[in-house]
C-alpha positions as CSV (number, residue, x, y, z in Angstrom):
1,M,-71.8,-209.4,-150.7
2,P,-71.2,-212.9,-150.1
3,S,-73.7,-215.7,-151.5
4,T,-75.0,-217.9,-148.9
5,A,-77.6,-219.6,-151.5
6,R,-77.5,-223.0,-152.5
7,A,-76.4,-223.8,-155.7
8,D,-79.6,-225.3,-156.9
9,A,-81.2,-221.5,-156.1
10,N,-79.9,-220.0,-158.7
11,V,-82.7,-217.9,-160.2
12,R,-82.8,-217.2,-164.0
13,R,-83.9,-213.7,-164.6
14,N,-87.0,-213.6,-162.4
15,D,-88.4,-216.9,-162.5
16,Y,-88.6,-217.9,-158.9
17,G,-90.7,-221.1,-159.6
18,T,-87.1,-223.0,-159.2
19,L,-87.0,-222.2,-155.7
20,A,-88.5,-224.1,-153.0
21,P,-89.4,-222.2,-149.8
22,P,-89.7,-224.2,-146.6
23,S,-93.3,-225.5,-146.3
24,G,-95.2,-226.8,-143.3
25,E,-94.0,-227.3,-139.7
26,W,-89.9,-225.4,-139.8
27,T,-87.7,-224.0,-137.7
28,P,-86.6,-220.5,-138.9
29,H,-83.3,-219.7,-137.9
30,L,-83.0,-216.0,-139.8
31,S,-83.6,-212.7,-137.9
32,V,-85.4,-210.1,-138.7
33,S,-85.6,-206.6,-138.2
34,V,-89.1,-204.9,-138.9
35,V,-88.5,-201.3,-139.5
36,V,-91.2,-198.9,-139.1
37,P,-90.7,-194.8,-140.3
38,A,-93.4,-193.1,-138.2
39,Q,-94.2,-189.7,-137.6
40,G,-97.5,-189.1,-135.4
41,R,-100.4,-191.0,-135.3
42,Q,-99.9,-192.6,-132.1
43,E,-103.3,-194.9,-132.1
44,R,-102.4,-196.2,-135.8
45,L,-99.0,-197.1,-134.3
46,D,-100.1,-199.0,-131.4
47,V,-102.6,-201.0,-133.4
48,V,-99.8,-201.8,-135.8
49,L,-97.5,-202.8,-132.5
50,A,-100.4,-204.9,-131.6
51,A,-100.4,-207.2,-134.8
52,L,-97.2,-207.2,-134.7
53,A,-97.0,-208.7,-131.4
54,A,-99.3,-211.6,-132.5
55,Q,-96.6,-213.2,-135.3
56,S,-96.2,-216.4,-135.5
57,Y,-92.5,-215.8,-136.4
58,P,-90.2,-217.0,-133.6
59,E,-90.0,-214.1,-131.0
60,E,-86.0,-214.5,-130.4
61,L,-85.3,-214.0,-134.0
62,L,-87.8,-210.7,-134.4
63,E,-87.0,-207.2,-133.1
64,V,-88.9,-204.0,-134.4
65,L,-87.5,-200.6,-134.8
66,I,-90.0,-197.4,-134.8
67,V,-87.8,-194.6,-136.6
68,D,-89.7,-191.6,-134.6
69,D,-89.3,-189.2,-137.8
70,G,-89.8,-185.9,-136.1
71,S,-93.2,-186.9,-134.4
72,D,-94.4,-183.9,-131.3
73,P,-95.4,-185.0,-129.1
74,A,-93.1,-187.9,-129.7
75,L,-94.0,-191.6,-130.0
76,R,-93.9,-193.7,-127.3
77,L,-94.3,-197.4,-126.8
78,P,-97.2,-198.8,-126.0
79,E,-97.7,-201.5,-123.3
80,L,-98.8,-204.0,-126.2
81,R,-96.1,-205.1,-128.7
82,P,-93.8,-207.2,-129.6
83,A,-91.0,-208.4,-127.0
84,H,-87.7,-206.9,-129.1
85,T,-89.7,-203.1,-129.9
86,R,-87.5,-200.2,-129.6
87,I,-87.7,-196.7,-130.6
88,V,-84.8,-194.8,-132.4
89,L,-84.2,-191.6,-133.6
90,P,-83.2,-191.0,-137.6
91,L,-79.5,-190.2,-138.0
92,P,-78.5,-186.9,-138.2
93,G,-78.8,-184.9,-141.4
94,G,-82.2,-186.1,-142.9
95,W,-85.6,-186.8,-142.5
96,A,-88.8,-188.3,-144.2
97,S,-89.2,-191.4,-145.2
98,A,-86.4,-192.9,-147.0
99,H,-83.6,-191.3,-144.6
100,A,-85.9,-193.0,-141.9
101,T,-85.5,-196.5,-143.3
102,N,-82.1,-195.9,-143.5
103,S,-81.5,-194.9,-140.3
104,G,-83.7,-197.6,-139.2
105,V,-81.2,-200.2,-140.7
106,E,-78.2,-199.0,-139.8
107,H,-79.8,-199.2,-136.0
108,C,-81.2,-202.8,-136.9
109,E,-79.7,-206.2,-136.1
110,G,-81.4,-208.7,-138.2
111,E,-79.9,-210.5,-140.8
112,V,-83.1,-209.6,-143.2
113,V,-85.0,-206.2,-143.0
114,L,-88.5,-205.9,-143.4
115,R,-89.9,-202.6,-143.9
116,L,-93.4,-201.5,-142.8
117,D,-95.3,-198.3,-143.0
118,S,-96.9,-197.8,-139.8
119,D,-100.4,-197.8,-140.7
120,M,-100.0,-201.5,-141.7
121,L,-102.2,-204.2,-139.7
122,V,-100.6,-207.3,-140.9
123,F,-102.0,-210.7,-140.3
124,T,-100.5,-213.4,-137.8
125,D,-98.5,-215.2,-140.7
126,H,-97.0,-211.7,-142.6
127,V,-93.5,-211.9,-141.3
128,E,-93.8,-215.7,-141.5
129,S,-94.5,-216.4,-144.6
130,Q,-92.0,-213.4,-146.2
131,M,-89.1,-215.3,-143.7
132,R,-89.6,-218.7,-145.5
133,W,-88.6,-217.3,-149.1
134,H,-85.6,-215.9,-147.8
135,H,-84.8,-219.5,-146.0
136,A,-84.7,-220.0,-150.0
137,A,-82.6,-217.5,-151.4
138,D,-80.4,-214.9,-150.3
139,Y,-81.1,-212.3,-152.5
140,L,-84.6,-212.1,-152.9
141,A,-86.9,-208.7,-152.6
142,V,-90.0,-210.6,-151.3
143,L,-93.2,-208.2,-151.7
144,G,-96.0,-208.0,-148.8
145,H,-99.9,-208.4,-150.0
146,K,-102.2,-205.7,-148.9
147,R,-105.4,-204.1,-149.5
148,F,-106.6,-200.7,-148.7
149,V,-109.6,-199.9,-146.5
150,D,-111.5,-197.3,-144.9
151,Y,-110.1,-196.1,-141.0
152,R,-110.9,-193.8,-138.7
153,P,-108.7,-193.0,-135.5
154,G,-110.8,-195.3,-132.4
155,D,-111.8,-197.8,-135.4
156,L,-109.9,-200.6,-133.8
157,D,-109.2,-201.6,-129.9
158,P,-105.3,-202.7,-129.9
159,H,-105.8,-205.5,-127.6
160,E,-109.0,-207.0,-129.8
161,V,-106.5,-206.9,-132.8
162,Y,-104.1,-209.1,-130.6
163,D,-106.6,-211.3,-130.0
164,R,-107.7,-211.2,-133.6
165,V,-104.5,-211.4,-135.2
166,K,-102.8,-214.0,-132.7
167,A,-106.0,-216.5,-133.8
168,G,-105.9,-216.3,-137.0
169,D,-108.8,-214.1,-137.7
170,A,-107.5,-210.8,-138.9
171,A,-108.9,-210.8,-142.0
172,S,-112.7,-210.7,-140.6
173,L,-111.4,-207.2,-139.0
174,F,-112.5,-205.9,-142.3
175,R,-114.8,-206.4,-145.2
176,V,-113.1,-207.7,-148.1
177,E,-115.7,-206.1,-150.3
178,D,-115.5,-202.7,-148.9
179,S,-111.3,-202.5,-150.0
180,Q,-109.3,-201.6,-152.3
181,P,-106.3,-203.4,-154.1
182,Q,-103.0,-202.4,-154.8
183,W,-102.2,-201.3,-158.6
184,I,-99.3,-204.1,-158.6
185,E,-102.1,-207.1,-158.8
186,A,-103.0,-206.0,-162.4
187,I,-98.7,-206.3,-163.2
188,I,-98.2,-209.9,-160.8
189,D,-101.6,-211.3,-162.5
190,R,-100.6,-211.0,-166.2
191,T,-96.9,-212.5,-165.6
192,D,-97.7,-215.1,-163.8
193,G,-96.6,-213.6,-160.1
194,L,-93.6,-212.4,-161.9
195,K,-92.2,-215.3,-162.9
196,D,-92.5,-214.2,-166.5
197,A,-91.8,-210.2,-165.7
198,D,-89.2,-208.5,-168.3
199,H,-86.3,-206.3,-166.9
200,R,-89.2,-203.9,-164.6
201,A,-90.4,-206.4,-162.2
202,F,-88.6,-204.2,-159.8
203,R,-91.7,-201.6,-160.9
204,V,-93.8,-203.4,-158.5
205,L,-91.6,-202.9,-155.2
206,V,-94.1,-200.3,-153.3
207,G,-92.8,-199.1,-149.4
208,A,-96.0,-200.5,-147.2
209,T,-94.4,-203.7,-146.7
210,F,-91.8,-205.6,-148.7
211,S,-88.6,-207.6,-147.2
212,V,-85.0,-207.9,-148.6
213,P,-81.7,-209.3,-147.2
214,R,-79.7,-206.5,-144.8
215,A,-76.8,-207.3,-147.2
216,L,-78.7,-207.0,-150.2
217,Y,-79.7,-203.6,-148.9
218,R,-76.8,-202.2,-148.5
219,A,-75.1,-203.6,-151.7
220,A,-78.1,-201.7,-153.4
221,G,-76.6,-198.5,-151.8
222,G,-79.9,-198.0,-149.6
223,M,-82.7,-195.8,-150.2
224,D,-82.4,-192.4,-152.1
225,E,-82.4,-189.6,-149.2
226,D,-82.8,-186.8,-152.1
227,V,-86.0,-188.0,-153.5
228,L,-89.4,-186.9,-150.8
229,L,-91.7,-189.1,-152.5
230,G,-91.5,-191.7,-155.2
231,S,-88.3,-193.5,-153.1
232,D,-89.4,-196.9,-152.8
233,T,-89.5,-197.5,-157.0
234,I,-85.8,-195.8,-156.9
235,F,-85.1,-198.7,-154.2
236,G,-86.6,-201.1,-156.3
237,Y,-84.7,-200.3,-159.5
238,R,-81.7,-200.2,-157.2
239,L,-82.4,-203.9,-155.8
240,H,-82.8,-204.9,-159.1
241,Q,-79.0,-203.8,-160.4
242,A,-77.7,-205.2,-157.6
243,G,-78.8,-208.5,-158.9
244,A,-82.5,-208.9,-156.7
245,V,-85.0,-211.6,-157.9
246,F,-88.8,-209.6,-156.8
247,V,-91.4,-212.1,-155.2
248,P,-95.0,-211.3,-154.5
249,D,-95.8,-213.0,-151.4
250,T,-99.6,-213.8,-151.6
251,G,-99.0,-216.5,-148.4
252,S,-100.0,-213.6,-146.3
253,S,-101.7,-210.1,-146.1
254,S,-102.6,-206.9,-144.7
255,W,-104.7,-204.3,-143.8
256,H,-103.7,-200.7,-144.9
257,L,-105.4,-198.3,-142.4
258,G,-106.7,-195.6,-144.9
259,P,-106.3,-194.7,-148.5
260,R,-103.7,-194.7,-150.8
261,Q,-101.0,-191.6,-150.1
262,I,-101.3,-190.8,-153.8
263,A,-104.9,-190.7,-153.8
264,A,-106.0,-187.0,-152.4
265,R,-103.3,-185.2,-154.4
266,G,-102.7,-187.9,-157.2
267,D,-102.2,-184.9,-160.0
268,L,-99.4,-183.5,-158.1
269,A,-97.9,-186.1,-156.6
270,K,-97.1,-188.1,-160.2
271,R,-95.8,-184.6,-161.2
272,Y,-93.7,-184.7,-158.5
273,R,-92.2,-188.2,-158.4
274,R,-91.6,-188.1,-162.3
275,P,-89.0,-186.2,-162.7
276,H,-86.8,-187.3,-159.5
277,I,-87.9,-190.8,-161.0
278,A,-87.0,-190.1,-164.2
279,N,-83.1,-188.8,-163.3
280,R,-82.8,-191.8,-161.4
281,V,-84.4,-194.9,-163.6
282,P,-83.8,-195.3,-167.2
283,E,-86.0,-198.3,-167.4
284,L,-89.2,-197.0,-167.0
285,D,-89.7,-195.7,-170.2
286,A,-93.0,-193.8,-169.7
287,K,-91.3,-191.6,-166.8
288,R,-88.7,-190.5,-169.0
289,P,-89.5,-188.3,-172.3
290,R,-87.7,-189.1,-175.0
291,A,-86.4,-185.5,-175.1
292,A,-82.4,-185.5,-176.7
293,R,-81.0,-184.7,-173.3
294,G,-78.7,-186.2,-170.9
295,W,-80.0,-187.4,-167.6
296,D,-78.1,-188.3,-164.3
297,T,-78.5,-192.2,-165.1
298,P,-77.8,-192.7,-168.4
299,L,-79.6,-195.7,-170.3
300,A,-76.2,-197.2,-171.5
301,S,-72.4,-196.9,-170.9
302,V,-70.5,-197.0,-174.2
303,F,-67.0,-197.9,-174.0
304,V,-65.0,-197.2,-177.2
305,E,-60.9,-198.0,-177.5
306,A,-58.8,-194.6,-177.8
307,G,-57.5,-194.6,-181.8
308,P,-57.0,-192.6,-184.8
309,E,-60.9,-194.0,-185.7
310,A,-62.2,-193.5,-182.6
311,E,-63.6,-190.0,-183.3
312,T,-65.7,-191.3,-186.1
313,C,-67.4,-194.0,-183.6
314,V,-68.4,-191.6,-181.2
315,D,-69.6,-188.8,-182.8
316,K,-71.9,-191.6,-184.6
317,I,-73.0,-192.7,-181.1
318,L,-73.9,-189.5,-179.8
319,T,-76.0,-188.6,-183.1
320,G,-77.8,-191.6,-182.6
321,T,-81.9,-192.3,-182.1
322,V,-80.4,-192.7,-178.1
323,P,-78.9,-189.7,-177.0
324,D,-78.9,-190.6,-173.9
325,V,-75.7,-192.8,-173.3
326,R,-72.5,-191.9,-171.8
327,V,-69.2,-192.9,-173.8
328,T,-66.2,-193.5,-172.2
329,L,-62.7,-193.7,-174.2
330,L,-60.5,-196.3,-172.9
331,G,-56.8,-195.5,-173.3
332,R,-53.3,-194.2,-172.2
333,W,-53.9,-190.4,-171.3
334,P,-51.0,-188.1,-171.2
335,E,-50.6,-185.5,-168.8
336,P,-50.6,-181.9,-170.1
337,H,-47.8,-180.4,-171.1
338,H,-46.4,-177.3,-168.8
339,E,-43.1,-177.1,-170.3
340,R,-41.9,-175.6,-173.9
341,H,-41.9,-178.7,-176.3
342,A,-42.5,-179.5,-180.1
343,P,-46.2,-180.4,-180.3
344,L,-46.0,-181.5,-183.6
345,D,-42.9,-184.2,-182.4
346,D,-45.2,-185.4,-179.5
347,P,-45.7,-189.2,-179.2
348,D,-48.5,-188.4,-177.5
349,L,-50.2,-186.4,-180.5
350,E,-53.1,-188.5,-181.1
351,A,-54.1,-188.8,-177.7
352,R,-54.1,-185.6,-177.1
353,L,-55.8,-184.6,-180.1
354,L,-58.5,-186.9,-179.4
355,A,-59.2,-185.6,-175.8
356,E,-59.4,-182.0,-177.2
357,S,-61.9,-183.0,-179.6
358,F,-64.2,-184.2,-176.9
359,R,-63.3,-181.7,-174.2
360,G,-66.3,-179.7,-174.3
361,E,-69.0,-182.9,-174.3
362,P,-70.0,-183.6,-171.4
363,R,-71.7,-187.1,-172.0
364,V,-67.6,-188.3,-173.1
365,R,-65.4,-189.3,-170.5
366,F,-61.6,-190.3,-170.4
367,A,-60.4,-193.3,-168.7
368,T,-57.7,-196.0,-168.7
369,E,-60.1,-199.1,-167.9
370,A,-63.7,-199.7,-167.8
371,E,-65.5,-198.7,-164.5
372,D,-68.9,-200.3,-163.7
373,D,-71.6,-197.6,-162.7
374,P,-74.1,-199.8,-161.1
375,A,-77.1,-197.3,-161.6
376,V,-76.8,-197.8,-165.8
377,P,-78.5,-200.8,-167.0
378,Y,-76.6,-201.5,-170.1
379,R,-72.6,-201.9,-170.7
380,I,-72.0,-201.7,-174.1
381,W,-68.5,-202.4,-175.9
382,L,-67.8,-201.3,-179.2
383,P,-64.5,-201.2,-181.3
384,A,-63.3,-197.7,-182.3
385,K,-63.5,-198.8,-186.2
386,A,-67.2,-199.8,-186.1
387,E,-69.4,-197.2,-187.8
388,P,-72.6,-197.7,-185.8
389,R,-75.8,-196.4,-187.5
390,S,-77.8,-193.8,-185.5
391,D,-79.9,-196.7,-184.2
392,A,-77.7,-199.2,-183.5
393,I,-77.5,-198.5,-179.3
394,E,-81.1,-199.1,-179.6
395,A,-81.3,-202.1,-182.1
396,L,-79.0,-203.6,-179.2
397,I,-80.6,-202.5,-176.1
398,A,-84.5,-203.7,-178.0
399,H,-82.8,-207.0,-179.0
400,A,-81.0,-207.7,-175.7
401,N,-84.8,-206.9,-174.1
402,E,-86.5,-209.0,-176.7
403,A,-84.9,-211.9,-176.5
404,R,-84.4,-211.3,-172.3
405,L,-80.2,-211.8,-172.8
406,G,-78.0,-210.9,-169.6
407,R,-74.9,-210.6,-172.4
408,L,-74.8,-209.8,-176.1
409,E,-72.0,-210.2,-178.0
410,L,-71.1,-209.3,-181.6
411,A,-68.4,-210.6,-184.1
412,L,-67.6,-207.9,-186.3
413,P,-64.5,-207.8,-188.7
414,E,-63.7,-204.6,-187.1
415,G,-63.2,-206.5,-183.5
416,E,-65.7,-207.6,-180.7
417,A,-68.7,-205.9,-179.5
418,A,-70.6,-206.4,-176.6
419,L,-73.8,-205.9,-174.8
420,V,-73.7,-206.7,-170.7
421,R,-77.3,-206.2,-168.9
422,T,-75.8,-204.4,-165.0
423,A,-78.6,-206.6,-163.1
424,A,-77.5,-210.1,-164.6
425,A,-73.5,-209.2,-163.9
426,A,-74.6,-208.4,-160.4
427,R,-76.8,-211.6,-159.7
428,A,-74.1,-213.8,-161.3
429,A,-71.3,-212.0,-159.6
430,H,-73.2,-213.0,-156.1
431,L,-74.0,-216.2,-156.9
432,G,-70.0,-217.1,-158.7
433,A,-72.6,-218.1,-161.6
434,D,-72.4,-217.1,-165.4
435,I,-74.3,-214.4,-166.9
436,A,-75.6,-217.0,-169.1
437,D,-77.4,-219.3,-166.2
438,V,-79.2,-216.7,-164.2
439,W,-80.2,-214.3,-167.4
440,G,-79.2,-215.8,-170.8
441,A,-76.5,-214.9,-173.3
442,E,-76.2,-215.1,-177.1
443,R,-73.6,-214.7,-179.5
444,V,-74.3,-213.2,-183.1
445,T,-71.8,-213.5,-186.1
446,E,-74.3,-212.0,-189.1
447,G,-77.3,-210.0,-189.8
448,P,-79.1,-207.0,-189.0
449,L,-77.3,-206.2,-185.6
450,V,-73.9,-206.8,-186.9
451,D,-75.0,-204.7,-189.9
452,A,-76.0,-201.5,-187.4
453,L,-72.4,-201.7,-185.7
454,R,-71.0,-201.5,-189.3
455,G,-73.3,-198.6,-190.5
456,V,-74.7,-200.8,-193.3
457,R,-77.9,-199.7,-194.2
458,P,-80.9,-202.2,-193.8
459,S,-83.1,-203.6,-196.6
460,A,-86.5,-203.0,-196.6
461,V,-87.2,-206.6,-194.9
462,D,-84.6,-206.1,-192.0
463,R,-86.1,-202.2,-191.7
464,S,-89.3,-203.6,-191.2
465,S,-88.4,-206.4,-188.9
466,Q,-86.5,-204.3,-186.8
467,D,-89.1,-201.2,-186.3
468,G,-91.5,-204.0,-185.1
469,L,-88.7,-205.5,-182.6
470,V,-88.5,-201.6,-181.2
471,R,-91.9,-200.9,-181.2
472,R,-93.3,-204.2,-179.2
473,V,-90.6,-202.8,-176.7
474,L,-91.7,-199.9,-176.0
475,R,-95.2,-201.1,-175.8
476,R,-93.7,-203.5,-173.1
477,M,-92.0,-200.3,-171.3
478,R,-95.0,-198.6,-171.4
479,G,-97.4,-201.3,-170.3
């Protein structure tokens, strides 16, 4: 997606503190589409629309799309609603929240998409507060603030809600001391509002209220419709991979009418989420068991130039402490022979033997050039003559995360090696900047990392230091 961000709006890692969203009196110009997936519960929807009708954001820049996901009877628009509100049906071929949200985005016209649950009573500046951030940069994922409250149908009258929200008095509709915070607040608090968050800032994105530019929504691939529960976490990861910065907006708030979705059948819901998220999100280590098997989305794509030494290099990668890798051998791969020929005189013999050696290994691919998979968090290039130790890939990733690097270059006698963080490359490409400017970069010419790629056994000091580094990174990943 082409960037419209100002040159001074380049955020390093997730430190959005360098941005200056408009404050005080201002004149917004971005249009926003509030997409609300809904199924039944007309009474709650009436309350939600009453609050949206009282928003401080300009009416002409705001549209609301209710995606009726199979309600029986069908949902209807109440009299008290935003001026530009319509009900749309999901696109054919799917159902549930993720599909409904994607369908709403396909129908919407706004430059920014604000996804809202159908049981969210928002304060008067909820939309405006999030939209101020989008006027500062065009690659932000902004999270709205909310509190969970007990609610029964009939507790609120839509007209009273409208009047109270319009008057800026939505906070008095419920008692704060009787409400519950969302779990992400603990993460937000201990990371200075995510400004000091590591590469897993995306995990705080929850589906109840967030907004992203529509171009970023599409660049990330939309929500995963194959996952019925937990698709918001996966979408947060997709946004991260597309280069997004995550901003928790505490300037406005909302009441979540009822308990958390996961509260009623929490253990079973977690069991459902775990394998679905693990298969798609390598960075949430606690949800991906440390088993010696492959996953739909590998932790790293490793590229090795084809050559006589490549077989040894690839074998060492595949038997390393990170089995969750995808290796691509780069070279010129000849077409199969179909006619009589002298096999030992074949000019492409070495390439054919290398391809045959890994023909049965599902983690190895063959290509003429490196192809980027936006879902894989790390891309690693190794020279064919490298002889990586069993812990080499793990050490590279651990160092990149500990030092919070977007690019790590290593000069080996055997040739150049490198690690690139996909999320950093995506943001740099979007902004027309260097990875070093948006995430940081480092070049290493000697030391434990170089030794790890050359098969040099670590000294007792180096081994202790590296073990400590890996343990610190794992603690962060599980925290």
